[in-house]
N, C-alpha and C positions, 0 to 999 in steps of 0.2 A: 774055607768058607762053607757054611751049611747050605744045603740045597735050597731050603726055603728062603734063605737070605738072598741067594743068587737069583732065584725066581722073582722075588719081590723087587730086585734091582733091574734085572734084564728082561723080565716079562713085559713091562710097559714099553720097552724099546722094541721088542719083537712085535707086539701088538700094533704099535704106531707104524712100523715098517710095513706090516701087512695092510694097514689102512691106506698108506700112501700107494702101495702096489695095487690095491683094489681100485682106487680113484684113477690111477694111471691106466687101468685096463678098460675104462669106459671109453667107447669110441668118440663121443662128442660131449663135451662138458659145457657147451655154450648155453646160456640162459635166455638168449634172445633179447637181452637188455642192452641199452646204450653203454652202460658201465661194465659190460661183460669183461673186456680185456683187463682193466685195472683191478677188477674184483678177482679174476683168476690169478693175476700176478701177486696180489696181496695174499691170496690163499697159499701160493707157493712159498712166499716169505714166511708166513705163519707156520705152515707145516714143517718147514726145515728149522725154524727157530725152536719149535717144540721138540723136534728130533734131537737137536743139539743139547737142549736142556735135559732131556731124558738120558741121553748117553753120558753127559757130563755127571749127572747124579749117580748113574750106575758105576761109572769109573771111579768117582770119588768115594762111593760106598764100598768099592772093591779095594780100598786102601791105596789108591793112586794119589799122589800129591796133587793139590788143586790146579796148579798151572799145567802140568802134563795132562791132567784130566780134561782141561779145556781144549788143549791142542789136539788131543786124541779124539775128543768129541767132534771138533771141527773137521778133522781128517775123515772120520767116519761119515759125517754128513756130506762131505764133498764126494766121497766114493759112492755113497748111496745115491746122491743126486745124479752122478754120471751114469750109474747103472739104471736108474729110473728113466733117464732120457733114452738110453739104449733100448730099454724095454718098450717105451712108447713108440719107437721106430717100427715095431712089429705090430702095433695095434692099428686096425683099419681106421682111417680118419684122423689119426694122430701122427705127430712127427717128433723126433727127438731134436732138441735145439740147445746149442751151447749157451745161448742167451738165457735160457731157463735155468741152467746150472748157475750162472752168475746171479740171477735173481734169487735162487734158493740160498746161495751163500750170503747174499745181502741180508736175508732173514737171520742167518747164523750170527753175522756181525752185529746186527741190530740187537738181537737177544743178549749178546755178550756185553755190548755197551750198556744196555739197561741193567744188567747184573752189576756191572762196575759202578754205575751211578747209584744203584740201590745200596751197594756196599759202602760207598762214601757217605751217603746220608746216614746209614746206620752207625758208622764210626763217629760221626759228629754228634749224634744224639746221646 
């Protein structure tokens, strides 16, 4: 695979991982709002749903079959979520939580369900 093609597939994955790492390095992400907790958890789901989509796209573009691309992308997201929580355990004012890994993975599952529904609608059309 050409270097430019690899970069176009995996560059967004690396950039997104760096963005997640940067957000995880901020000591306190509270906004002081009453909806702070659900907003942060929705953010977790969204960021890992996007990570799943980017990795799946990169794996599929790297000639992996679609189903293994999805499983590999989910595994990547899970491992990154675990490493992210471990990283947060070293950030002052933050803590790593297994519950956050579960919330991250709910974002992956939700994204995958939306992809499947979109595929069904497209096949019917």
